[in-house]
C-alpha positions in Angstrom: 11.5 -20.7 13.1 8.4 -18.6 12.5 8.9 -16.7 9.3 5.4 -16.5 7.9 3.5 -14.3 8.0 6.5 -12.1 8.1 6.9 -9.9 11.2 8.4 -6.4 10.9 8.9 -3.6 13.4 10.1 -1.0 10.9 8.6 2.5 10.7 7.2 2.8 14.2 3.9 4.7 14.1 4.8 6.8 17.1 6.8 10.0 16.7 9.4 8.6 19.0 10.1 5.8 16.6 10.1 8.0 13.5 13.3 8.4 11.6 15.4 6.0 13.6 17.9 4.7 11.0 19.8 1.6 11.8 16.9 -0.3 13.4 17.1 -4.0 12.7 14.0 -3.9 10.4 14.7 -0.5 8.7 15.1 -1.0 5.0 18.3 0.1 3.4 17.2 3.0 1.2 20.6 4.3 0.0 20.1 2.8 -3.5 17.7 0.4 -5.2 20.4 -2.3 -5.3 21.1 -1.8 -1.6 17.4 -2.2 -0.9 17.3 -5.5 -2.8 20.3 -6.8 -0.9 18.5 -5.8 2.3 15.5 -7.8 1.2 17.6 -10.9 0.7 19.1 -10.5 4.2 15.6 -10.2 5.6 14.9 -13.7 4.4 17.5 -14.8 7.0 18.4 -18.5 7.2 15.5 -19.3 4.8 17.4 -18.0 1.8 20.4 -20.1 2.6 18.3 -23.1 3.3 16.5 -22.6 0.1 19.8 -22.4 -1.7 21.0 -25.6 -0.1 17.9 -27.4 -1.1 18.2 -26.0 -4.7 21.7 -27.3 -4.9 20.6 -30.8 -3.8 17.9 -30.5 -6.5 20.3 -29.6 -9.2 23.2 -31.9 -8.5 21.3 -35.1 -9.4 20.5 -33.6 -12.7 24.2 -33.0 -13.5 24.9 -36.7 -12.8 22.2 -38.0 -15.2 24.0 -37.6 -18.5 27.3 -39.0 -17.0 25.4 -42.1 -15.7 23.8 -42.7 -19.1 27.2 -42.5 -20.8 28.7 -44.9 -18.4 25.8 -47.3 -18.9 26.4 -47.2 -22.7 30.2 -47.6 -22.5 30.4 -50.2 -19.8 27.1 -52.0 -20.3 25.5 -51.7 -23.7 28.6 -51.5 -25.9 30.5 -54.1 -23.8 27.4 -56.4 -23.8 27.4 -56.6 -20.0 23.8 -56.9 -18.8 24.6 -56.7 -15.2 26.6 -53.5 -15.6 23.7 -52.0 -17.6 21.2 -52.9 -14.9 23.4 -51.5 -12.2 23.7 -48.1 -13.9 20.0 -48.0 -14.7 19.3 -48.6 -11.0 21.6 -45.8 -10.1 19.9 -43.6 -12.6 16.5 -44.4 -11.1 17.7 -43.6 -7.6 19.2 -40.3 -8.7 16.0 -39.4 -10.7 13.7 -40.2 -7.8 16.0 -38.3 -5.4 16.0 -35.3 -7.7 12.2 -35.4 -8.1 11.7 -35.4 -4.3 14.2 -32.7 -3.7 12.5 -30.7 -6.5 9.2 -30.8 -4.6 10.9 -29.7 -1.4 12.8 -27.0 -3.2 9.6 -25.5 -4.8 7.9 -25.6 -1.4 10.7 -23.5 0.1 11.0 -21.2 -2.8 7.3 -20.3 -2.7 7.7 -19.5 0.9 10.5 -17.1 0.1 8.3 -15.5 -2.5 5.4 -15.0 -0.2 7.6 -13.6 2.6 8.9 -11.0 0.2 5.5 -10.2 -1.2 3.6 -9.9 2.1 6.7 -8.3 3.8 6.5 -5.5 1.2 2.8 -5.1 2.0 3.5 -4.8 5.7 6.3 -2.3 5.2 4.0 -0.1 3.1 1.2 -0.4 5.7 3.6 0.5 8.5 5.0 3.4 6.5 1.4 4.7 5.9 0.7 4.4 9.7 3.9 6.3 10.5 3.3 9.1 8.1 -0.5 9.3 8.2 -1.8 12.2 6.1 1.8 13.3 5.3 2.2 10.3 2.9 -0.5 11.5 0.6 1.1 14.9 0.5 4.2 13.4 -1.0 3.1 10.3 -2.9 0.0 9.6 -5.0 -2.2 6.9 -3.8 -1.7 4.8 -6.9 2.1 4.8 -6.4 1.7 3.5 -2.8 -0.7 0.8 -4.0 1.6 -0.2 -6.8 4.5 -0.7 -4.4 2.4 -2.8 -2.1 1.0 -4.9 -4.9 2.8 -5.4 -8.2 6.2 -4.3 -6.8 6.0 -6.7 -3.9 5.3 -9.5 -6.4 8.4 -8.5 -8.4 10.5 -8.8 -5.2 9.1 -12.2 -4.5 9.9 -13.3 -8.1 13.5 -12.0 -7.6 13.9 -14.2 -4.5 12.8 -17.2 -6.5 15.0 -16.6 -9.5 18.0 -15.6 -7.4 18.0 -18.9 -5.6 17.4 -20.9 -8.8 20.1 -19.0 -10.7 22.7 -19.5 -8.0 22.0 -23.2 -7.8 22.1 -23.5 -11.6 25.3 -21.6 -11.7 26.9 -24.1 -9.4 25.4 -26.9 -11.6 26.9 -25.2 -14.6 30.3 -25.1 -13.1 30.0 -28.8 -12.1 29.1 -29.7 -15.6 32.0 -27.7 -17.0 34.4 -29.5 -14.7 33.0 -32.9 -15.8 33.3 -31.9 -19.5 36.8 -30.5 -19.1 38.0 -33.7 -17.5 36.8 -35.6 -20.5 37.5 -33.2 -23.4 39.3 -29.8 -23.1 37.9 -28.5 -26.3 34.3 -29.3 -25.4 34.9 -28.1 -21.9 36.1 -24.7 -23.1 33.0 -24.5 -25.4 30.8 -25.0 -22.3 32.6 -22.4 -20.3 32.5 -19.8 -23.0 28.8 -20.1 -23.8 27.4 -18.5 -20.7 29.7 -15.4 -20.6 29.0 -14.9 -24.3 25.3 -15.0 -23.6 25.6 -12.3 -20.9 27.9 -10.2 -23.1 25.6 -10.1 -26.0 22.4 -9.6 -24.0 23.8 -6.8 -21.7 23.3 -3.9 -24.2 19.6 -4.8 -24.5 19.0 -4.6 -20.8 19.3 -0.9 -20.4 16.6 0.1 -22.9 14.4 -2.7 -21.5 14.8 -1.3 -18.0 14.0 2.2 -19.2 10.8 1.3 -20.9 9.7 -1.0 -18.1 10.3 2.0 -15.8 8.1 4.2 -18.0 5.4 1.5 -18.0 5.6 1.2 -14.2 5.2 5.0 -13.7 2.3 5.3 -16.1 0.6 2.3 -14.5 0.8 3.9 -11.1 -0.6 7.1 -12.5 -3.4 5.0 -14.0 -4.1 3.4 -10.6 -4.3 6.9 -9.0 -6.7 8.0 -11.7 -8.9 4.9 -11.2 -8.9 5.4 -7.5 -10.0 9.1 -7.9 -12.7 8.2 -10.4 -14.2 5.4 -8.3 -14.2 7.6 -5.2 -16.0 10.4 -7.0 -18.2 8.4 -9.3 -21.4 9.6 -7.7 -20.4 13.2 -8.2 -19.2 12.6 -11.8 -22.6 11.1 -12.6 -24.3 14.1 -11.1 -22.4 16.5 -13.3 -22.2 14.4 -16.4 -18.5 14.0 -16.2 -18.2 10.3 -16.8 -17.2 10.6 -20.5 -14.6 13.2 -19.8 -12.9 11.3 -17.1 -13.4 8.0 -18.9 -11.7 9.5 -21.9 -8.7 10.6 -19.7 -8.5 7.1 -18.3 -8.6 5.6 -21.7 -5.8 7.9 -22.9 -3.6 7.1 -19.9 -4.2 3.3 -20.4 -3.1 3.6 -24.0 0.1 5.3 -22.7 0.6 2.3 -20.4 0.0 -0.1 -23.4 2.5 1.7 -25.6 5.2 1.7 -22.9 4.4 -2.0 -22.3 4.7 -2.8 -26.0 8.1 -1.1 -26.2 9.4 -2.8 -23.1 8.1 -6.1 -24.5 10.0 -5.6 -27.7 13.3 -5.3 -25.8 12.3 -8.2 -23.6 11.6 -10.3 -26.7 15.0 -9.2 -28.1 16.8 -10.4 -24.9 14.9 -13.7 -24.9 15.7 -14.1 -28.6 19.4 -13.8 -27.9 19.1 -16.4 -25.2 17.3 -18.9 -27.5 19.7 -18.2 -30.4 22.8 -18.8 -28.3 21.5 -21.8 -26.5 20.4 -23.4 -29.7 23.7 -22.6 -31.4 25.5 -24.0 -28.4 23.8 -27.4 -28.7 24.6 -27.5 -32.5 28.2 -26.6 -31.9 28.5 -29.1 -29.1 27.0 -31.8 -31.3 29.3 -31.0 -34.3 32.4 -30.9 -32.1 31.5 -34.1 -30.3 30.9 -36.0 -33.5 34.4 -35.0 -34.8 35.9 -36.1 -31.5 34.2 -39.5 -31.8 35.4 -39.8 -35.4 39.1 -39.3 -34.5 38.7 -41.6 -31.5 39.1 -39.1 -28.7 35.6 -39.7 -27.4 33.6 -42.9 -26.9 29.9 -43.3 -27.9 28.9 -43.1 -24.3 30.9 -39.9 -23.7 29.3 -38.4 -26.9 25.8 -39.2 -25.5 26.8 -37.6 -22.2 28.0 -34.5 -23.9 24.7 -34.2 -25.9 22.8 -34.7 -22.6 24.9 -32.0 -21.0 24.3 -29.8 -24.0 20.5 -30.1 -23.6 20.9 -29.7 -19.8 22.8 -26.5 -20.0 20.1 -24.9 -22.1 18.1 -24.7 -18.8 20.8 -22.7 -16.8 21.4 -20.4 -19.8 17.7 -19.6 -20.1 17.6 -19.1 -16.3 20.5 -16.6 -16.5 18.4 -14.6 -19.1 15.3 -14.8 -16.9 17.4 -13.6 -13.9 18.6 -10.6 -16.0 15.0 -9.7 -16.9 13.6 -10.0 -13.3 16.6 -8.2 -11.9 15.9 -5.3 -14.2 12.3 -5.2 -13.3 13.1 -5.5 -9.6 15.5 -2.5 -9.8 12.7 -0.4 -11.3 10.4 -1.5 -8.6 13.0 -1.0 -5.9 13.5 2.6 -7.0 9.8 3.2 -6.4 9.8 1.4 -3.1 12.8 3.4 -1.9 11.0 6.6 -2.9 8.2 5.6 -0.4 10.3 4.0 2.3 12.9 6.7 2.6 10.4 9.4 3.6 10.7 10.3 7.2 8.0 11.5 9.5 8.3 15.3 10.1 7.1 14.9 13.7 9.5 14.8 16.6 8.7 14.4 20.3 9.4 17.6 22.3 12.5 17.7 24.5 10.5 18.8 27.5 7.0 17.3 26.9 4.0 18.8 28.5 0.5 17.5 29.0 -2.9 18.8 27.9 -5.7 19.6 30.3 -9.3 18.6 29.5 -10.8 21.7 31.2 -8.8 24.3 29.4 -9.6 26.8 26.6 -8.4 26.0 23.1 -7.0 29.0 21.2 -6.0 29.2 17.6 -3.6 32.2 17.1 -3.9 32.3 13.3 -7.7 32.8 13.3 -8.2 34.2 16.8 -10.9 31.5 17.4 -11.1 30.3 21.0 -13.1 27.3 22.2 -14.5 27.2 25.7 -14.2 23.8 27.5 -17.3 21.7 27.8 -19.3 23.7 25.2 -20.7 23.1 21.7 -18.9 25.7 19.6 -19.7 26.1 15.9 -17.5 28.0 13.3 -19.0 29.6 10.3 -16.7 30.8 7.5 -17.5 32.6 4.2 -14.7 30.4 2.7 -15.1 26.7 3.6 -11.3 26.1 3.1 -10.6 28.5 6.0 -12.7 26.4 8.4 -11.1 23.2 7.1 -7.7 24.7 7.6 -8.7 25.6 11.2 -9.7 22.0 11.8 -6.3 20.8 10.5 -4.5 23.2 12.9 -6.7 22.1 15.9 -5.7 18.5 15.2 -2.1 19.3 14.4 -2.3 18.2 10.8 -0.2 19.6 8.0 -2.3 21.4 5.4 -3.4 19.4 2.4 -3.0 22.2 -0.2 0.0 20.7 -1.9 0.0 18.3 -4.8 1.8 15.0 -4.1 5.2 14.4 -5.6 6.2 11.0 -7.0 9.7 9.6 -7.6 8.7 8.4 -11.1 10.9 7.0 -13.8 11.9 9.6 -16.3 9.8 9.7 -19.5 11.1 8.5 -22.8 13.3 10.7 -24.7 15.5 11.8 -21.8 19.0 10.4 -21.8 22.4 11.2 -20.5 22.9 14.6 -19.0 19.2 15.6 -19.5 18.1 12.5 -17.7 20.5 13.0 -14.8 19.4 16.7 -14.5 15.7 15.8 -14.5 16.3 13.1 -11.8 18.3 15.5 -9.7 15.5 18.1 -10.0 12.9 15.7 -8.8 15.0 14.5 -5.9 15.7 18.2 -4.9 11.9 18.9 -5.0 11.2 15.9 -2.8 13.9 16.9 -0.3 12.6 20.5 -0.3 9.1 19.4 0.5 10.3 17.1 3.3 12.4 19.9 4.7 9.4 22.2 4.6 7.2 19.7 6.4 9.9 19.1 9.1 10.4 22.9 9.6 6.6 23.5 10.0 6.3 20.5 12.4 9.2 21.7 14.6 7.9 25.3 14.9 5.5 26.5 17.6 2.1 25.3 16.2 0.0 28.3 17.2 -2.8 26.3 18.8 -2.7 26.3 22.6 -4.8 24.3 25.2 -4.7 26.1 28.5 -1.6 28.0 27.3 0.3 24.9 26.2 1.2 24.9 22.6 0.5 21.6 20.7 4.1 21.4 19.6 5.1 21.0 23.2 3.0 17.9 23.6 3.8 14.4 22.2 1.8 13.8 19.0 0.2 10.6 20.3 -1.3 12.6 23.2 -2.5 15.3 20.9 -4.3 12.7 18.8 -5.9 11.1 21.9 -7.0 14.5 23.3 -8.2 16.1 20.0 -10.1 14.0 17.5 -10.8 15.5 14.0 -13.4 14.0 11.7 -12.9 15.7 8.3 -14.9 15.8 5.1 -13.0 12.9 3.5 -13.2 10.0 6.0 -12.6 6.4 5.1 -14.9 3.5 5.6 -13.3 0.1 5.5 -14.6 -3.4 4.7 -15.8 -5.3 7.7 -18.7 -5.5 10.1 -20.7 -2.5 11.3 -19.4 -3.1 14.8 -15.8 -3.1 13.6 -16.4 0.2 11.7 -17.9 1.9 14.8 -15.7 0.3 17.4 -12.6 -1.1 15.8 -10.8 -1.6 19.2 -13.8 -3.4 20.9 -14.0 -0.8 23.7 -17.7 0.0 23.7 -20.6 -1.7 25.5 -23.7 -2.4 23.5 -25.5 0.6 25.1 -22.7 3.0 24.3 -22.7 1.9 20.6 -26.5 2.3 20.4 -26.2 5.8 21.9 -23.8 6.8 19.3 -26.0 5.3 16.6 -29.0 7.2 18.0 -27.2 10.5 18.1 -26.0 10.1 14.5 -29.6 9.1 13.3 -28.0 6.1 11.7 -30.7 3.6 12.5 -31.3 3.1 8.7 -27.7 2.1 8.4 -28.3 -0.6 11.0 -31.5 -1.7 9.3 -29.9 -1.8 5.8 -27.3 -4.4 6.9 -28.4 -8.0 7.3 -27.1 -9.1 10.7 -27.3 -5.7 12.4 -24.0 -5.0 14.2 -22.5 -8.0 12.6 -23.7 -7.0 9.1 -20.9 -6.7 6.5 -19.9 -3.4 5.0 -18.5 -3.3 1.4 -15.2 -1.7 0.7 -15.5 2.1 1.1 -19.0 1.5 2.2 -20.2 1.2 -1.4 -23.5 -0.4 -0.4 -24.5 2.8 1.5 -25.6 6.1 0.2 -23.4 9.2 0.7 -25.6 10.3 3.6 -25.5 6.9 5.3 -21.7 6.8 5.0 -21.5 10.3 6.5 -23.7 9.3 9.5 -21.7 6.1 9.9 -18.5 8.2 10.2 -20.2 10.6 12.6 -21.3 7.6 14.7 -17.7 6.4 14.7 -16.4 9.8 15.9 -19.0 10.0 18.6 -18.1 6.5 19.8 -14.5 7.6 20.3 -15.8 10.2 22.9 -12.6 12.3 22.8 -12.0 15.3 25.2 -12.1 17.6 22.2 -14.1 16.6 19.1 -13.8 18.6 15.8 -16.4 17.8 13.1 -16.0 19.3 9.6 -19.4 19.6 7.8 -20.8 16.4 9.5 -24.2 16.7 7.9 -23.5 18.0 4.4 -24.9 14.9 2.7 -28.0 14.2 4.7 -31.5 15.5 4.2 -32.9 18.4 6.4 -35.1 16.1 8.5 -32.3 13.8 9.4 -30.0 16.8 10.0 -32.5 18.3 12.4 -32.5 15.1 14.5 -28.7 15.1 14.6 -28.7 18.7 15.6 -31.1 18.1 18.5 -29.1 15.1 19.8 -25.5 16.3 19.3 -25.4 18.7 22.2 -26.9 16.4 24.9 -24.6 13.5 23.7 -21.5 15.7 24.1 -22.6 17.4 27.3 -19.5 18.3 29.4 -17.2 17.6 26.5 -15.6 20.2 24.2 -17.0 20.0 20.6 -16.2 22.2 17.6 -18.3 22.0 14.4 -17.3 23.6 11.1 -20.7 24.2 9.4 -22.9 26.8 7.8 -26.1 24.8 8.4 -28.7 26.8 10.3 -30.3 23.6 11.6 -27.0 22.8 13.5 -26.2 26.4 14.3 -29.5 26.8 16.1 -28.4 24.3 18.8 -24.9 25.7 19.3 -23.8 27.1 22.7 -21.7 29.6 20.8 -21.0 30.5 17.2 -17.8 32.1 15.8 -17.9 33.9 12.5 -14.7 33.9 10.4 -14.1 36.3 7.5 -10.8 35.9 5.5 -9.6 33.4 8.0 -10.1 35.5 11.1 -12.8 35.6 13.7 -14.8 38.8 13.4 -17.9 38.1 15.5 -19.2 35.7 18.1 -22.5 34.9 19.8 -25.6 32.8 19.7 -27.1 31.9 16.3 -30.1 34.2 16.7 -28.0 37.1 17.9 -25.6 36.9 14.9 -28.6 36.7 12.5 -30.0 39.9 13.9 -26.8 42.0 13.9 -24.3 40.6 11.3 -24.9 41.1 7.6 -21.8 38.9 6.9 -23.2 36.1 9.0 -26.6 36.3 7.3 -25.0 36.1 3.9 -23.4 32.8 4.8 -26.3 31.3 6.7 -28.9 32.3 4.1 -26.9 30.1 1.6 -27.1 27.3 4.1 -30.9 27.8 4.5 -31.3 27.6 0.7 -29.2 24.4 0.6 -31.2 22.9 3.5 -34.4 23.6 1.7 -33.1 21.9 -1.4 -32.1 18.9 0.7 -35.7 18.5 1.9 -36.1 16.0 -0.9 -33.5 13.4 0.2 -32.6 11.7 -3.1 -29.3 10.6 -1.8 -30.7 9.1 1.4 -33.2 7.1 -0.6 -30.5 5.8 -3.0 -29.5 3.0 -0.7 -32.5 2.3 1.5 -32.1 5.4 3.7 -34.6 6.7 6.3 -37.9 8.2 5.4 -37.6 12.0 5.5 -41.2 12.4 6.5 -40.9 10.4 9.6 -40.5 11.9 13.0 -37.6 11.5 15.4 -36.0 8.1 15.3 -35.6 6.1 18.4 -32.8 3.9 17.0 -32.8 0.4 15.5 -35.9 -1.7 15.5 -36.6 -3.5 18.8 -36.6 -6.9 17.2 -33.1 -6.4 15.6 -31.6 -5.0 18.8 -32.9 -7.9 20.8 -31.2 -10.3 18.4 -27.9 -8.5 19.0 -28.0 -8.5 22.8 -26.7 -12.0 23.3 -23.7 -11.5 20.9 -22.7 -8.1 22.2 -23.0 -9.1 25.8 -20.9 -12.2 25.2 -18.1 -10.2 23.6 -18.1 -7.4 26.2 -18.3 -10.0 29.0 -15.2 -11.8 27.6 -13.4 -8.4 27.5 -14.2 -7.7 31.1 -12.9 -11.1 32.1 -9.6 -10.4 30.4 
């Protein structure tokens, strides 16, 4: 049975798989408790096997005190050395068996924990792949990371404590039966102790759950804040905003601390009740057992057995308290996980799907912009958000102008009717946003390719046909080759051509190992301009039929930008390319330039023509010229070992480095060809 790493097929990334409830791997998101029950079912036979092993582990422990009592009564008190030895041998065998089964039990239980932990991470990953940019419209990044990380660990802990609690409950009942068969009074004391512990501890669980929920919500907000600060650290340093944002982070972290302290107080109260009752139980058992011996209803061996059982039962009672604590935390985490997993993709495959042509005109009805096939078209807008919105429409992406919603726990102070009303309001807001997304996604999109609206084409085909590289791309940890060609489709020559066009030779030189050089997470070892050219290289390597670039050179110096401008057109010759930019260095090489004012195209022509006849065009481009002049001193490029701005046109990586890469790249591509 292959159960690790866990395999899941939930949340198909294609639109045809989206929103298909009832699939074997689809989580049950009706309620947090239903979701937790689904997670137990996902363990399959491993959960029941773990429970079986746990019972084998616990049963020998229940026999230990009884064996000791029998050894005392039939051996030590009676003076029978042989009987004493026999019972000691039995006790040794039981002890060794229990130790071995305990090792096996902990091996199985850790496996359950890891399956739950990494299964949660896989579910979050697949949900992110299914929703794409829609996920960040609905849920903050920190919330998603918390579900994948800390909440997954809570689910793993729940699997472990559930198996252990069930096995110890069975052991508790076995002990109660043994004690009842010996002494009814003491048996009743054993049976009453555990329900009394649950009864007294239950009122403390609700406030503990509430404060743990507050801590969980604040912590996810803190994670989102940290993610935003790290992503914008370079800009914050430039504007002197470190102290302001650092102060906000410190304030939020103190809020997390206060909520954690309050939750910890209630947690301590629950544990105190458990310690108090378990200790009181041992004292009461000892007192009652001594009286039974005094009146002759118990032997010395039976009294020792009862005391052994009293100490043994402290463990199940503490486990029941621990189960209550972890169950409470898991319910809080499950509520967050459900808020992520229950989201459905707004995209649906058309009933009568059509196909896109590669040689057709692309028309955006909202702006009036049309893009001729096989040409390099650039769009200039007086409002950058308008050109970014145009890029979203061309790629069939929902607009990103909406703050994400989060299914957070309610803040402290809200109880009863107010809490229910607040929760209902949040659920209604989430449902309204999801309905709005689905309505927009189901309507005619307003962008046509050869007269075919994008809404009439399967989303996967749209993504293959039209590739949008926006202003906030992601760079992942891995080798340079994996960053440029994650699917291993390029030959070495194709990759070098993309690198040359993007003028990213200094990125190649900055990484020891060339194509196999390791990139840090988010490309932290590169300057902003180097990351931007790495992303441009990746977009060019895809070589889509329609490539949309949004401000692809905003972070590079003027000399590097001029090289990119010269090479972009020849590289994309015969392919449709749309560039959103106001840079005169790029615009000079455009086949055609469209000018947008207030979101509508108002003029079109070559760069020089528009400069001569359009005041609106000149007002936007002059700002670009000023920015380009300021960029002539490339401080950003030099920050991480960038290229020399005074150098001439680059011819790519150094000859020596490229020669060292030839053997490795040829071997890989040769193996792919063989397959």
